[in-house]
MDAnalysis code that builds the backbone (N, CA, C; Angstrom):
import MDAnalysis as mda
import numpy as np

u = mda.Universe.empty(543, n_residues=181, atom_resindex=np.repeat(np.arange(181), 3), trajectory=True)
u.add_TopologyAttr("name", ["N", "CA", "C"] * 181)
u.add_TopologyAttr("resid", np.arange(1, 182))
u.add_TopologyAttr("resname", ["MET", "ASN", "ARG", "THR", "ALA", "SER", "ALA", "GLN", "ASN", "MET", "ASN", "ALA", "GLY", "PRO", "PRO", "ALA", "ASP", "SER", "GLY", "ARG", "THR", "GLY", "ARG", "ARG", "TRP", "LEU", "LEU", "PRO", "LEU", "CYS", "VAL", "ALA", "VAL", "CYS", "ALA", "THR", "THR", "ALA", "ARG", "ALA", "GLU", "VAL", "VAL", "SER", "GLY", "GLU", "SER", "GLY", "VAL", "GLN", "VAL", "TRP", "ILE", "ASN", "PRO", "GLY", "ILE", "TYR", "SER", "GLN", "HIS", "PHE", "ASP", "SER", "GLY", "LYS", "GLY", "LEU", "ARG", "ASN", "ASP", "ASN", "ILE", "GLY", "LEU", "GLY", "VAL", "GLU", "LEU", "LEU", "LEU", "THR", "ARG", "ASP", "HIS", "ALA", "LEU", "MET", "GLY", "GLY", "ASN", "PHE", "ILE", "ASN", "SER", "ASN", "GLY", "ALA", "ARG", "THR", "ARG", "TYR", "ALA", "ALA", "TYR", "GLU", "TRP", "ARG", "ALA", "LEU", "HIS", "ARG", "GLN", "PHE", "ALA", "GLY", "ILE", "ASP", "ALA", "GLY", "ALA", "GLY", "ILE", "ALA", "LEU", "GLY", "ALA", "PHE", "ASP", "GLY", "TYR", "PRO", "ASN", "TYR", "ARG", "ASN", "GLY", "ALA", "TRP", "PHE", "VAL", "ALA", "PRO", "LEU", "PRO", "MET", "LEU", "PHE", "ILE", "GLU", "GLY", "ARG", "THR", "PHE", "GLY", "ALA", "ASN", "ILE", "SER", "LEU", "ILE", "PRO", "THR", "VAL", "ALA", "ASN", "ARG", "PHE", "ASP", "GLY", "ALA", "LEU", "ALA", "ILE", "GLN", "ILE", "ARG", "LEU", "ARG", "VAL", "TRP"])
u.atoms.positions = np.array([
    [21.532, -41.822, 13.716],
    [21.330, -41.585, 12.299],
    [22.680, -41.217, 11.698],
    [23.002, -41.834, 10.586],
    [24.284, -41.524, 9.968],
    [24.162, -40.316, 9.046],
    [25.293, -39.832, 8.542],
    [25.303, -38.620, 7.715],
    [24.519, -38.803, 6.420],
    [24.577, -39.962, 5.824],
    [23.866, -40.209, 4.571],
    [22.362, -40.116, 4.792],
    [21.858, -40.733, 5.853],
    [20.418, -40.681, 6.142],
    [19.993, -39.263, 6.475],
    [20.837, -38.528, 7.203],
    [20.517, -37.145, 7.550],
    [20.448, -36.282, 6.294],
    [21.391, -36.453, 5.371],
    [21.384, -35.680, 4.129],
    [20.169, -36.021, 3.286],
    [19.773, -37.307, 3.272],
    [18.593, -37.701, 2.512],
    [17.342, -37.044, 3.088],
    [17.241, -36.980, 4.421],
    [16.075, -36.345, 5.041],
    [16.032, -34.855, 4.734],
    [17.188, -34.192, 4.683],
    [17.209, -32.755, 4.405],
    [16.808, -32.474, 2.964],
    [17.124, -33.391, 2.034],
    [16.814, -33.202, 0.629],
    [15.435, -33.727, 0.250],
    [14.743, -34.332, 1.187],
    [13.458, -34.952, 0.871],
    [12.384, -33.927, 0.573],
    [12.539, -32.683, 1.009],
    [11.539, -31.644, 0.741],
    [10.508, -31.603, 1.838],
    [9.474, -30.777, 1.646],
    [8.454, -30.637, 2.673],
    [7.581, -31.869, 2.758],
    [6.908, -32.088, 3.902],
    [6.013, -33.216, 4.030],
    [4.885, -33.120, 3.011],
    [4.275, -34.249, 2.712],
    [3.242, -34.326, 1.686],
    [2.042, -33.444, 2.005],
    [1.715, -33.197, 3.265],
    [0.532, -32.402, 3.599],
    [0.841, -30.929, 3.794],
    [2.061, -30.456, 3.423],
    [2.416, -29.052, 3.648],
    [1.556, -28.107, 2.831],
    [1.000, -28.547, 1.706],
    [0.112, -27.691, 0.921],
    [-1.148, -27.343, 1.681],
    [-1.648, -28.281, 2.491],
    [-2.856, -28.022, 3.268],
    [-2.591, -27.005, 4.375],
    [-1.441, -27.098, 5.024],
    [-1.152, -26.175, 6.118],
    [-0.990, -24.756, 5.603],
    [-0.532, -24.589, 4.364],
    [-0.384, -23.263, 3.779],
    [-1.718, -22.610, 3.472],
    [-2.795, -23.397, 3.416],
    [-4.112, -22.854, 3.089],
    [-4.993, -22.652, 4.312],
    [-4.500, -22.851, 5.486],
    [-5.301, -22.704, 6.705],
    [-5.806, -21.286, 6.907],
    [-5.130, -20.307, 6.358],
    [-5.517, -18.908, 6.502],
    [-6.693, -18.544, 5.617],
    [-7.037, -19.398, 4.619],
    [-8.053, -19.058, 3.634],
    [-9.449, -18.899, 4.242],
    [-9.903, -19.832, 5.081],
    [-11.241, -19.744, 5.665],
    [-11.383, -18.524, 6.573],
    [-10.459, -18.273, 7.521],
    [-10.600, -17.058, 8.330],
    [-10.580, -15.780, 7.494],
    [-9.781, -15.764, 6.429],
    [-9.728, -14.591, 5.572],
    [-11.064, -14.376, 4.855],
    [-11.669, -15.445, 4.354],
    [-12.973, -15.341, 3.686],
    [-14.040, -14.838, 4.651],
    [-14.035, -15.330, 5.882],
    [-14.994, -14.873, 6.893],
    [-14.780, -13.389, 7.173],
    [-13.524, -12.962, 7.301],
    [-13.235, -11.550, 7.569],
    [-13.688, -10.667, 6.406],
    [-13.461, -11.125, 5.175],
    [-13.877, -10.346, 4.009],
    [-15.398, -10.223, 3.968],
    [-16.117, -11.321, 4.218],
    [-17.585, -11.274, 4.229],
    [-18.095, -10.347, 5.320],
    [-17.503, -10.409, 6.496],
    [-17.923, -9.541, 7.596],
    [-17.642, -8.078, 7.270],
    [-16.510, -7.814, 6.670],
    [-16.161, -6.444, 6.294],
    [-17.110, -5.922, 5.222],
    [-17.447, -6.764, 4.250],
    [-18.371, -6.358, 3.195],
    [-19.730, -6.025, 3.781],
    [-20.220, -6.849, 4.681],
    [-21.520, -6.592, 5.314],
    [-21.470, -5.283, 6.091],
    [-20.403, -5.026, 6.802],
    [-20.250, -3.793, 7.582],
    [-20.191, -2.580, 6.651],
    [-19.555, -2.707, 5.495],
    [-19.437, -1.590, 4.562],
    [-20.800, -1.140, 4.053],
    [-21.758, -2.049, 3.930],
    [-23.091, -1.694, 3.472],
    [-23.835, -0.884, 4.528],
    [-23.560, -1.119, 5.808],
    [-24.261, -0.449, 6.896],
    [-23.748, 0.964, 7.103],
    [-22.438, 1.165, 6.940],
    [-21.825, 2.461, 7.196],
    [-22.244, 3.440, 6.101],
    [-22.731, 4.604, 6.524],
    [-23.088, 5.620, 5.543],
    [-22.001, 6.680, 5.503],
    [-21.796, 7.268, 4.344],
    [-20.774, 8.293, 4.213],
    [-19.398, 7.687, 4.017],
    [-18.417, 8.527, 3.814],
    [-17.049, 8.094, 3.576],
    [-16.264, 8.047, 4.877],
    [-15.510, 7.003, 5.074],
    [-14.623, 6.927, 6.227],
    [-13.227, 7.355, 5.786],
    [-12.343, 7.569, 6.740],
    [-10.995, 7.990, 6.406],
    [-10.209, 6.922, 5.688],
    [-10.216, 5.702, 6.183],
    [-9.447, 4.617, 5.590],
    [-10.374, 3.762, 4.729],
    [-9.907, 3.432, 3.531],
    [-10.652, 2.537, 2.647],
    [-9.894, 1.226, 2.532],
    [-10.624, 0.115, 2.436],
    [-10.030, -1.206, 2.261],
    [-10.521, -1.776, 0.934],
    [-9.581, -2.159, 0.098],
    [-9.871, -2.748, -1.204],
    [-9.222, -4.133, -1.255],
    [-9.872, -5.087, -1.921],
    [-9.271, -6.405, -2.138],
    [-9.190, -6.661, -3.640],
    [-8.307, -7.572, -4.026],
    [-8.162, -7.922, -5.441],
    [-7.847, -9.401, -5.590],
    [-8.206, -9.987, -6.745],
    [-7.959, -11.414, -6.985],
    [-6.635, -11.699, -7.681],
    [-5.678, -10.825, -7.570],
    [-4.393, -11.015, -8.230],
    [-4.199, -9.990, -9.324],
    [-3.420, -10.343, -10.328],
    [-3.027, -9.396, -11.376],
    [-3.164, -10.083, -12.730],
    [-3.689, -9.363, -13.702],
    [-3.666, -9.840, -15.087],
    [-2.545, -9.095, -15.783],
    [-1.658, -9.820, -16.451],
    [-0.540, -9.168, -17.129],
    [-0.531, -9.538, -18.607],
    [-0.414, -8.534, -19.452],
    [-0.263, -8.746, -20.891],
    [1.202, -8.507, -21.216],
    [1.922, -9.608, -21.491],
    [3.369, -9.529, -21.715],
    [3.693, -8.965, -23.087],
    [4.777, -8.219, -23.165],
    [5.211, -7.632, -24.424],
    [5.689, -8.708, -25.399],
    [6.320, -9.756, -24.871],
    [6.765, -10.884, -25.701],
    [5.836, -12.058, -25.420],
    [4.755, -12.145, -26.174],
    [3.740, -13.178, -25.910],
    [4.166, -14.563, -26.370],
    [5.283, -14.688, -27.053],
    [5.744, -15.973, -27.541],
    [6.494, -16.813, -26.515],
    [6.686, -16.319, -25.305],
    [7.462, -17.047, -24.298],
    [6.632, -18.020, -23.474],
    [5.328, -18.046, -23.652],
    [4.484, -18.971, -22.895],
    [4.332, -18.611, -21.431],
    [4.378, -17.343, -21.108],
    [4.251, -16.895, -19.718],
    [2.781, -16.821, -19.318],
    [2.526, -16.952, -18.020],
    [1.160, -16.821, -17.492],
    [0.729, -15.359, -17.570],
    [-0.487, -15.154, -18.004],
    [-1.067, -13.814, -17.963],
    [-2.012, -13.673, -16.785],
    [-2.697, -14.747, -16.436],
    [-3.663, -14.733, -15.339],
    [-2.934, -15.093, -14.054],
    [-2.504, -14.077, -13.324],
    [-1.703, -14.263, -12.125],
    [-2.606, -14.171, -10.893],
    [-3.366, -15.252, -10.660],
    [-4.365, -15.254, -9.593],
    [-3.710, -15.234, -8.217],
    [-4.421, -14.651, -7.270],
    [-3.928, -14.557, -5.904],
    [-4.927, -13.798, -5.055],
    [-4.437, -13.155, -4.013],
    [-5.277, -12.352, -3.132],
    [-4.443, -11.187, -2.622],
    [-4.987, -9.989, -2.770],
    [-4.282, -8.803, -2.310],
    [-5.214, -7.864, -1.574],
    [-4.631, -7.020, -0.739],
    [-5.366, -6.028, 0.034],
    [-4.663, -4.691, -0.145],
    [-5.465, -3.643, -0.287],
    [-4.923, -2.294, -0.370],
    [-5.637, -1.427, 0.654],
    [-4.880, -0.761, 1.494],
    [-5.421, 0.167, 2.478],
    [-5.130, 1.576, 1.982],
    [-6.175, 2.296, 1.620],
    [-6.035, 3.673, 1.199],
    [-6.130, 4.525, 2.457],
    [-4.978, 4.974, 2.957],
    [-4.909, 5.701, 4.217],
    [-5.414, 7.132, 4.070],
    [-4.984, 7.788, 3.008],
    [-5.460, 9.121, 2.647],
    [-5.562, 9.133, 1.127],
    [-5.963, 10.229, 0.582],
    [-6.087, 10.330, -0.870],
    [-4.743, 10.079, -1.560],
    [-3.645, 10.432, -0.909],
    [-2.314, 10.340, -1.514],
    [-1.475, 9.135, -1.082],
    [-1.904, 8.383, -0.068],
    [-1.043, 7.341, 0.500],
    [-1.808, 6.031, 0.683],
    [-1.185, 4.937, 0.223],
    [-1.800, 3.617, 0.357],
    [-0.736, 2.586, 0.712],
    [-1.181, 1.524, 1.381],
    [-0.350, 0.361, 1.659],
    [-0.960, -0.824, 0.924],
    [-0.116, -1.657, 0.340],
    [-0.586, -2.800, -0.440],
    [0.153, -4.052, 0.015],
    [-0.516, -5.181, -0.067],
    [0.137, -6.440, 0.255],
    [-0.678, -7.603, -0.262],
    [-0.021, -8.724, -0.465],
    [-0.733, -9.908, -0.920],
    [0.195, -10.915, -1.549],
    [-0.403, -11.768, -2.384],
    [0.364, -12.786, -3.085],
    [-0.363, -13.151, -4.371],
    [0.373, -13.741, -5.305],
    [-0.204, -14.207, -6.563],
    [0.747, -15.219, -7.189],
    [0.219, -15.986, -8.142],
    [1.069, -16.883, -8.921],
    [1.641, -16.027, -10.049],
    [2.954, -15.858, -10.081],
    [3.554, -14.946, -11.051],
    [3.611, -15.568, -12.450],
    [4.111, -14.825, -13.395],
    [4.141, -15.242, -14.794],
    [5.009, -16.465, -15.037],
    [5.931, -16.757, -14.119],
    [6.789, -17.936, -14.223],
    [6.186, -19.152, -13.530],
    [4.995, -19.012, -12.943],
    [4.337, -20.125, -12.268],
    [4.736, -20.301, -10.819],
    [5.458, -19.357, -10.251],
    [5.877, -19.431, -8.849],
    [5.041, -18.461, -8.011],
    [4.955, -18.699, -6.727],
    [4.198, -17.826, -5.813],
    [5.022, -16.589, -5.488],
    [4.422, -15.416, -5.661],
    [5.056, -14.154, -5.296],
    [4.277, -13.533, -4.159],
    [4.993, -13.087, -3.145],
    [4.410, -12.297, -2.052],
    [4.930, -10.878, -2.205],
    [4.110, -9.905, -1.813],
    [4.536, -8.527, -1.952],
    [3.970, -7.652, -0.848],
    [4.673, -6.573, -0.580],
    [4.237, -5.515, 0.325],
    [4.750, -4.221, -0.289],
    [3.890, -3.183, -0.326],
    [4.295, -1.958, -1.005],
    [3.646, -0.733, -0.365],
    [4.304, 0.384, -0.560],
    [3.763, 1.695, -0.222],
    [3.493, 2.399, -1.548],
    [2.328, 3.024, -1.683],
    [1.990, 3.729, -2.913],
    [1.769, 5.209, -2.614],
    [2.479, 6.049, -3.351],
    [2.284, 7.485, -3.273],
    [1.490, 7.890, -4.504],
    [0.268, 8.355, -4.286],
    [-0.672, 8.693, -5.356],
    [-0.669, 10.216, -5.522],
    [0.275, 10.721, -6.306],
    [0.544, 12.155, -6.369],
    [-0.430, 12.948, -7.243],
    [-0.918, 12.369, -8.321],
    [-1.760, 13.090, -9.267],
    [-3.200, 12.586, -9.186],
    [-4.167, 13.525, -9.221],
    [-5.581, 13.166, -9.093],
    [-6.425, 13.937, -10.095],
    [-7.421, 13.267, -10.642],
    [-8.443, 13.887, -11.485],
    [-9.753, 13.179, -11.200],
    [-10.863, 13.895, -11.401],
    [-12.172, 13.277, -11.222],
    [-13.013, 13.546, -12.467],
    [-13.612, 12.473, -13.003],
    [-14.447, 12.541, -14.187],
    [-15.747, 11.801, -13.905],
    [-16.865, 12.526, -13.878],
    [-18.195, 11.920, -13.716],
    [-18.255, 10.939, -12.541],
    [-17.726, 11.343, -11.403],
    [-17.770, 10.496, -10.212],
    [-16.710, 9.408, -10.156],
    [-15.828, 9.358, -11.138],
    [-14.742, 8.373, -11.173],
    [-13.449, 9.097, -10.843],
    [-12.713, 8.586, -9.860],
    [-11.412, 9.143, -9.517],
    [-10.351, 8.457, -10.371],
    [-9.427, 9.227, -10.879],
    [-8.318, 8.682, -11.664],
    [-7.061, 9.432, -11.261],
    [-5.941, 8.783, -11.419],
    [-4.704, 9.448, -11.062],
    [-3.496, 8.577, -11.314],
    [-2.366, 9.077, -10.856],
    [-1.100, 8.384, -11.067],
    [-0.198, 8.581, -9.865],
    [0.738, 7.683, -9.744],
    [1.707, 7.756, -8.667],
    [2.770, 6.703, -8.870],
    [3.421, 6.357, -7.790],
    [4.470, 5.342, -7.838],
    [4.360, 4.471, -6.596],
    [4.590, 3.189, -6.785],
    [4.611, 2.248, -5.659],
    [6.049, 1.773, -5.468],
    [6.458, 1.672, -4.231],
    [7.759, 1.107, -3.895],
    [7.468, -0.147, -3.099],
    [7.840, -1.293, -3.674],
    [7.457, -2.547, -3.049],
    [8.588, -3.529, -2.893],
    [8.340, -4.512, -2.032],
    [9.236, -5.651, -1.840],
    [8.507, -6.874, -2.393],
    [9.199, -7.671, -3.205],
    [8.614, -8.811, -3.906],
    [9.532, -10.018, -3.755],
    [8.952, -11.208, -3.849],
    [9.776, -12.417, -3.913],
    [9.170, -13.363, -4.936],
    [9.815, -14.523, -5.128],
    [9.249, -15.574, -5.943],
    [9.605, -15.574, -7.414],
    [10.478, -14.691, -7.874],
    [10.865, -14.690, -9.278],
    [12.159, -15.491, -9.437],
    [12.080, -16.684, -10.007],
    [13.239, -17.574, -10.038],
    [14.428, -17.035, -10.823],
    [14.220, -16.158, -11.788],
    [15.329, -15.622, -12.576],
    [16.004, -14.424, -11.923],
    [15.477, -13.982, -10.789],
    [16.089, -12.845, -10.102],
    [16.333, -13.219, -8.655],
    [17.574, -13.244, -8.276],
    [18.013, -13.573, -6.913],
    [17.486, -14.926, -6.449],
    [17.300, -15.842, -7.375],
    [16.812, -17.197, -7.067],
    [15.505, -17.182, -6.275],
    [14.655, -16.214, -6.557],
    [13.357, -16.138, -5.890],
    [13.359, -15.382, -4.578],
    [14.505, -14.844, -4.154],
    [14.595, -14.123, -2.875],
    [13.946, -12.737, -3.007],
    [13.755, -12.087, -1.877],
    [13.124, -10.764, -1.823],
    [13.984, -9.715, -2.513],
    [13.323, -8.747, -3.137],
    [13.987, -7.591, -3.731],
    [13.037, -6.397, -3.660],
    [13.574, -5.199, -3.793],
    [12.785, -3.968, -3.750],
    [12.769, -3.362, -5.146],
    [11.577, -2.878, -5.569],
    [11.462, -2.276, -6.898],
    [10.384, -1.196, -6.902],
    [10.614, -0.128, -7.656],
    [9.569, 0.886, -7.849],
    [8.722, 0.525, -9.074],
    [7.438, 0.856, -9.025],
    [6.548, 0.628, -10.160],
    [5.684, 1.868, -10.388],
    [5.614, 2.342, -11.617],
    [4.684, 3.436, -11.902],
    [3.255, 2.886, -11.816],
    [2.340, 3.678, -11.262],
    [0.965, 3.210, -11.072],
    [-0.031, 4.231, -11.613],
    [-1.048, 3.739, -12.282],
    [-2.234, 4.506, -12.621],
    [-3.374, 3.875, -11.848],
    [-4.306, 4.677, -11.378],
    [-5.459, 4.108, -10.692],
    [-6.730, 4.742, -11.221],
    [-7.780, 3.937, -11.245],
    [-9.120, 4.367, -11.609],
    [-10.029, 3.727, -10.579],
    [-10.892, 4.531, -9.938],
    [-11.766, 3.933, -8.930],
    [-13.081, 4.682, -8.816],
    [-14.121, 3.906, -8.700],
    [-15.445, 4.420, -8.413],
    [-15.739, 4.174, -6.947],
    [-17.007, 4.148, -6.611],
    [-17.397, 3.937, -5.218],
    [-17.102, 2.513, -4.747],
    [-17.293, 1.524, -5.630],
    [-17.148, 0.121, -5.244],
    [-16.037, -0.615, -5.989],
    [-15.841, -0.293, -7.255],
    [-14.858, -1.005, -8.070],
    [-13.752, -0.059, -8.514],
    [-12.572, -0.647, -8.732],
    [-11.447, 0.151, -9.193],
    [-10.434, -0.721, -9.902],
    [-9.377, -0.092, -10.383],
    [-8.303, -0.818, -11.052],
    [-6.987, -0.086, -10.821],
    [-5.933, -0.856, -10.673],
    [-4.568, -0.342, -10.678],
    [-3.929, -0.825, -11.971],
    [-3.225, 0.047, -12.642],
    [-2.556, -0.304, -13.889],
    [-1.091, 0.069, -13.730],
    [-0.217, -0.871, -14.111],
    [1.212, -0.633, -13.941],
    [1.969, -1.157, -15.146],
    [3.084, -0.525, -15.438],
    [3.963, -0.940, -16.506],
    [5.185, -1.600, -15.878],
    [5.369, -2.879, -16.172],
    [6.517, -3.623, -15.640],
    [7.574, -3.688, -16.742],
    [8.741, -3.119, -16.521],
    [9.760, -3.089, -17.580],
    [10.405, -4.455, -17.788],
    [10.898, -4.665, -18.988],
    [11.679, -5.860, -19.291],
    [13.098, -5.645, -18.784],
    [13.594, -6.615, -18.018],
    [14.976, -6.610, -17.558],
    [15.568, -7.928, -18.036],
    [16.495, -7.862, -18.973],
    [17.039, -9.044, -19.635],
    [17.434, -10.138, -18.653],
    [16.990, -11.355, -18.921],
    [17.288, -12.561, -18.144],
    [16.783, -12.509, -16.706],
    [15.880, -11.562, -16.385],
    [15.343, -11.470, -15.027],
    [13.831, -11.339, -15.027],
    [13.321, -10.333, -15.749],
    [11.881, -10.071, -15.789],
    [11.429, -9.890, -17.221],
    [10.238, -10.368, -17.508],
    [9.625, -10.155, -18.802],
    [8.606, -9.031, -18.651],
    [8.766, -7.987, -19.427],
    [7.928, -6.798, -19.315],
    [6.476, -7.073, -19.641],
    [5.594, -6.286, -19.014],
    [4.161, -6.472, -19.210],
    [3.398, -5.232, -18.795],
    [2.186, -5.137, -19.289],
    [1.212, -4.181, -18.789],
    [0.362, -4.970, -17.795],
    [0.347, -4.540, -16.545],
    [-0.341, -5.283, -15.485],
    [-1.582, -4.531, -15.029],
    [-2.679, -5.265, -14.874],
    [-3.943, -4.683, -14.434],
    [-4.438, -5.464, -13.228],
    [-4.799, -4.736, -12.198],
    [-5.290, -5.323, -10.944],
    [-6.690, -4.756, -10.701],
    [-7.721, -5.601, -10.805],
    [-9.099, -5.180, -10.561],
    [-9.336, -5.220, -9.051],
    [-10.007, -4.185, -8.507],
    [-10.164, -4.056, -7.061],
    [-11.638, -3.914, -6.684],
    [-11.971, -4.419, -5.517],
    [-13.309, -4.305, -4.937],
    [-13.178, -3.635, -3.588],
    [-13.925, -2.556, -3.385],
    [-13.887, -1.868, -2.090],
    [-14.803, -2.590, -1.103],
    [-14.239, -2.950, 0.044],
    [-15.017, -3.665, 1.080],
    [-15.205, -2.842, 2.343],
    [-14.578, -1.675, 2.403],
    [-14.756, -0.799, 3.585],
    [-14.564, 0.632, 3.179],
])
């Protein structure tokens, strides 16, 4: 193979069926979620660790004239280890239309309870990728202020994403959560 043919093969991109291979994890994940949900109904009382899932993030951008996505669909998991500490991870289609993966630690420092609803605030420190205007989509670390509201089965995380000129478009982000364990 000559250099020209080799360069053409390197620039050709991924094979046509690469989208299918990226979705192979979806069926096992759905089975695991269904099994976990069924198990959660059987267990009585509160366990130490809670497992929550979410369908991505809804973001209301401060500058709505830019044509950014607000419905950032994906799949995320949050492990509430104790009342004050959680681990988060997942992926979603970000406001620029690219796939973002994330992993974060959340410190939930403030707590209040109103009529059986837990509410509070804290900060998440996470690693994110997929934002084309920042580091060409490479991984970066960022802190995010977090508010949380949660009942026995449903909850929400609310975060304020600041505007960073030519990198990020600021938004109020809401993540609806379902407790499965």
